[in-house]
N, C-alpha and C positions, 0 to 999 in steps of 0.2 A: 663568303668566308665561313659562315657557320655550317653551310652544306659541305664544304671541303673537310671541315673538322669532323663532321658526322660520318663522312665516308671513310676517312682515315681511322676513326675510332672503330667502325665496323670491321675494317680489315684487321686491325690490331686484335679485336675480340675473336675473330676467326682464327687468326694465327695462334693466339693463346689457347683456343679450344683444341686445335690440332695437336699442340704440344702436350696439353693436359691429357688428352685421349691416349697419345702414344706412351706417356709416362704411366698412366693407369694400366694399359695393356702390358707394358714391360714388367711392372711390379706383379701383376697377376701371373704372367708366365714364369717369372723367377720364383715366385712363392710355390707354384705348382711343381716346378722342377726340383726345388729343395725339399718340399715336404711330401710329395707323392711321386717319387721318381718312377715307380712301377706303372703309373698311369700316363707317363709322358710318351708321346709317340713322335714320329718324324714331322708330322704336320705342326705340332706345338713347337718343336725345336726350330722349325723353319720360320714360324711366325715370331718366335723369340729373337732369332738372329736377325730377321728383317727389321724388327723394332729397334734392336741395338744399332744396326747399320743406319737407320734413319737419323739417329742422334749425331752421326758424323757426316751426314749428307749436305750437299749444297742447299737443298730445299730447307733443311732445318736451319742452316745459317742465314738463309734469307728471312726466316720467320723471327729469329731472335739473335741477340748478342751473347746469350748465356752459353758458356762452353759446354759441349755435349758430354765430355768426359766428367766434368764437374757434376753435371746433372745426374748422369748414370751412377756416379759414386754415391750421391745423396739418396737416389732411389734404392740402391742396394743396401745401404746402411739402414733405411727405413724398413725394408723387408726383413733384414736380419733382426732388427729390434722387435718387430711385430712377432716374428717366429719365436724369439726368446721370451717375450712376454706371455705368449700363448702356452709355452712349455712350462713356465714357472707358475702359471695361474691354476 
């Protein structure tokens, strides 16, 4: 029983890590697009779009019950807040 719990916990940790990495990537790309649009190329836009698509994918929904649109909205708000804080500082 303990071994089954340990395996499930390992899978949960892996799923969480995948989502955290995608969230960090999304925020990075969005911040670059908003603050340095002249440095944005097709490759970055492609990665940004792929990351956004991930949060609506079946794979994402297999990893979590958190609504993808809700999470994207929260991530956007955090990026906008960070940008505003940097501009007023």
